[in-house]
C-alpha positions in Angstrom: -24.6 -62.9 46.7 -27.8 -61.0 46.4 -31.4 -62.2 46.2 -31.8 -60.8 42.7 -29.0 -60.3 40.1 -28.7 -57.3 37.9 -27.8 -57.2 34.2 -26.5 -55.1 31.3 -27.9 -54.6 27.8 -25.6 -53.3 25.1 -27.6 -52.2 22.1 -26.2 -51.0 18.7 -26.5 -51.5 15.0 -24.7 -54.3 13.3 -21.0 -53.5 13.1 -21.1 -51.0 16.1 -18.8 -53.1 18.1 -21.1 -54.6 20.7 -19.4 -57.9 21.1 -16.0 -56.4 21.2 -17.1 -54.0 23.9 -18.4 -56.7 26.1 -15.3 -58.8 25.6 -13.2 -55.8 26.5 -15.3 -55.3 29.7 -14.8 -58.8 30.8 -11.1 -58.9 29.9 -10.4 -55.9 32.1 -11.3 -58.1 35.1 -8.7 -60.8 34.8 -9.8 -62.3 38.1 -13.0 -63.5 36.4 -12.5 -67.1 35.5 -13.6 -68.4 32.1 -14.7 -71.9 31.2 -11.8 -74.2 30.5 -10.6 -77.7 30.9 -8.1 -76.8 33.7 -10.5 -75.0 35.9 -13.8 -76.0 37.5 -15.1 -72.5 38.1 -16.5 -70.5 35.2 -17.6 -67.1 36.5 -18.4 -65.8 33.1 -19.9 -67.8 30.2 -20.4 -66.4 26.7 -22.6 -67.8 24.0 -24.2 -66.8 20.7 -28.0 -67.2 20.7 -28.7 -70.0 18.3 -31.1 -69.8 15.4 -33.9 -70.7 15.7 -33.9 -69.3 19.3 -36.3 -71.8 20.8 -36.2 -72.5 24.5 -34.7 -75.9 24.0 -31.9 -74.7 21.6 -30.9 -71.8 23.9 -30.7 -74.2 26.8 -28.6 -76.7 24.8 -26.3 -74.0 23.7 -25.9 -72.8 27.3 -25.1 -76.3 28.5 -22.4 -76.6 25.8 -20.9 -73.2 26.8 -20.8 -74.4 30.4 -18.9 -77.5 29.2 -21.6 -80.1 29.5 -23.1 -80.8 26.1 -25.9 -83.3 26.1 -25.5 -86.4 24.0 -29.1 -87.5 24.0 -32.3 -85.6 23.2 -34.1 -84.3 26.3 -37.2 -82.2 27.0 -36.8 -78.4 27.7 -37.6 -78.8 31.3 -34.8 -81.3 31.9 -32.3 -79.1 29.9 -33.0 -76.0 32.0 -32.8 -77.9 35.3 -29.4 -78.9 34.1 -28.5 -75.3 33.2 -29.4 -74.1 36.7 -27.5 -77.0 38.3 -24.3 -76.4 36.4 -24.5 -72.6 36.7 -24.4 -73.1 40.5 -21.8 -76.0 40.3 -19.4 -73.9 38.2 -20.1 -70.7 40.3 -21.2 -68.7 37.3 -21.7 -65.0 38.0 -22.5 -63.7 34.5 -23.8 -65.1 31.3 -23.2 -63.1 28.0 -26.0 -63.7 25.4 -24.8 -62.3 22.1 -27.4 -61.5 19.4 -29.9 -61.6 22.2 -32.6 -59.9 20.0 -33.1 -63.4 18.4 -34.7 -64.5 21.7 -37.7 -62.5 20.4 -37.5 -64.0 16.9 -40.0 -66.9 17.4 -43.2 -66.4 15.5 -45.6 -67.6 18.1 -46.2 -65.4 21.2 -46.1 -68.4 23.6 -42.6 -69.3 22.3 -41.4 -65.8 22.5 -42.5 -65.5 26.1 -40.8 -68.8 27.1 -37.6 -68.0 25.3 -37.4 -64.6 27.2 -38.8 -65.6 30.6 -36.7 -68.7 31.2 -33.3 -67.0 30.8 -34.7 -64.1 32.9 -35.5 -66.4 35.8 -31.8 -67.2 36.1 -31.5 -63.6 37.6 -33.7 -64.3 40.6 -32.9 -67.9 41.5 -32.8 -68.0 45.3 -29.9 -70.4 45.7 -27.7 -69.0 42.8 -28.8 -65.7 40.9 -26.9 -65.1 37.7 -26.5 -61.7 36.0 -27.3 -61.4 32.3 -25.2 -59.4 29.8 -27.3 -59.0 26.7 -25.8 -57.6 23.5 -27.9 -57.1 20.3 -29.2 -54.9 17.6 -31.9 -52.3 18.2 -34.6 -55.0 18.1 -33.2 -56.0 21.5 -34.9 -52.8 22.9 -38.3 -54.4 21.8 -37.6 -57.4 23.8 -36.6 -55.4 26.9 -39.6 -53.1 26.6 -42.0 -56.1 26.4 -41.0 -57.2 30.0 -41.2 -54.6 32.8 -39.4 -57.0 35.2 -36.5 -57.5 32.8 -36.3 -53.8 32.0 -35.9 -52.7 35.7 -33.1 -55.3 36.2 -31.0 -54.0 33.3 -28.6 -51.2 32.9 -29.0 -50.2 29.2 -26.1 -48.9 27.1 -27.0 -47.6 23.6 -24.1 -47.4 21.1 -24.8 -44.4 18.9 -23.9 -43.9 15.2 -20.6 -42.2 14.5 -20.4 -39.2 12.3 -17.8 -36.6 11.4 -20.0 -33.9 13.1 -20.1 -35.8 16.4 -16.8 -37.7 16.6 -14.1 -35.8 14.6 -11.6 -35.8 17.4 -12.0 -39.4 18.4 -11.7 -40.7 14.7 -8.7 -38.5 14.0 -6.9 -39.7 17.2 -7.6 -43.3 16.4 -6.4 -43.0 12.7 -3.2 -41.3 13.8 -2.6 -44.0 16.5 -2.9 -46.7 14.0 -0.4 -45.1 11.8 2.0 -44.6 14.6 1.7 -48.3 15.6 2.4 -49.4 12.0 5.3 -46.8 11.8 3.6 -45.1 8.8 2.9 -41.4 8.1 0.0 -39.8 6.4 0.8 -38.5 3.0 1.2 -34.8 2.7 -1.7 -34.5 0.3 -4.1 -36.5 2.5 -6.7 -34.0 3.7 -8.2 -35.6 6.8 -11.2 -33.3 6.7 -12.1 -34.8 3.4 -10.7 -38.4 3.9 -12.1 -39.2 7.3 -15.8 -38.2 6.5 -15.5 -40.5 3.5 -14.2 -43.3 5.8 -17.0 -42.9 8.2 -19.6 -43.0 5.4 -17.9 -46.1 3.9 -18.1 -47.7 7.4 -21.9 -47.0 7.6 -21.4 -44.8 10.6 -20.7 -47.8 12.8 -17.7 -47.8 15.0 -16.6 -51.4 14.5 -16.8 -51.2 10.8 -14.9 -47.9 10.7 -12.1 -49.4 12.7 -11.8 -52.4 10.4 -11.7 -50.0 7.3 -9.0 -48.0 9.1 -6.9 -51.2 9.4 -7.6 -52.2 5.9 -6.0 -49.1 4.5 -3.0 -49.4 6.8 -2.6 -53.1 5.7 -2.7 -52.0 2.0 0.1 -49.6 2.6 2.2 -52.1 4.4 1.5 -54.7 1.7 2.8 -52.2 -0.9 5.8 -51.5 1.3 5.0 -47.8 1.3 6.1 -45.4 4.0 3.1 -43.1 3.8 -0.6 -43.7 3.6 -2.7 -42.2 0.8 -6.4 -42.2 0.0 -5.6 -44.5 -2.8 -4.6 -47.2 -0.4 -8.1 -47.0 1.2 -9.7 -46.9 -2.2 -7.9 -50.1 -3.2 -8.7 -51.8 0.1 -12.4 -50.9 -0.3 -12.4 -52.1 -4.0 -10.9 -55.4 -2.9 -13.5 -55.8 -0.2 -16.7 -55.0 -2.2 -15.5 -55.2 -5.8 -17.0 -51.9 -6.9 -16.1 -49.5 -9.8 -14.4 -46.1 -9.0 -17.8 -44.3 -9.5 -19.2 -46.3 -6.5 -16.0 -46.1 -4.3 -16.6 -43.7 -1.5 -12.8 -42.8 -1.4 -12.8 -41.9 -5.2 -16.3 -40.7 -6.2 -16.9 -36.9 -6.1 -20.5 -37.5 -4.9 -19.5 -40.1 -2.3 -22.4 -39.2 0.0 -24.9 -40.6 -2.5 -23.3 -44.0 -2.5 -25.0 -46.6 -0.3 -22.1 -48.5 1.3 -24.6 -51.1 2.8 -25.4 -52.5 -0.6 -23.5 -54.6 -3.1 -23.5 -53.0 -6.5 -23.9 -55.4 -9.5 -21.4 -55.0 -12.3 -23.7 -56.5 -14.9 -24.0 -54.8 -18.3 -27.4 -53.3 -17.3 -25.8 -51.6 -14.3 -28.6 -52.6 -11.9 -27.7 -52.8 -8.2 -28.3 -56.0 -6.3 
């Protein structure tokens, strides 16, 4: 044990794979004990920041994650005393706060400071310091930058956007790996240098979304009982997902770069987008 715990902040856009990365990090250390009915020790505790992210709601959510939900309404001071007590009792080493940018979502500055400062103090408790793992969207950087003490205690990991220019090898290897696992082959007419940039664009350049789209196309081919994967499988999977016409399908449209995959396109007679 150290007098002051350290932490990690994983920052990326929605769909970049932040939560999955943290889960994989923790799973690679099977010796870390998670909360459960059969074990008293909970060395890692994971929770989603509630909305609204008030100090009281965060404390209640943390108690529930620790396995001690309150049945009666209590003031914030009591709730956080209980949080500190049970963190020590269950020998918790790390708390993962997902969507941590919401800690800074309160409208009043006083509430913002309380919602940030109280979890931060868990890192420097003299009798039982606990490390924080924060994951969130780029707004999380604003929260970290607002507090010098918090910033110096965190190792920050930024998840960059994915593009064909920066990650052609990685995306190609992953695609081929998925096909091998599914015992499928790429159709002879499938031009990866045309198909994969379309896929990355459809996935909004975010790694987690791209992987889901890769799997959607593989699933479409398996559902059709085909032995090869074509761009049509991905076009159909995308259409099924967002209900778009061919002209707004990144896998079919000639000018696919002009399509905004982050928007739902209305199919009403006037053709206006939502």
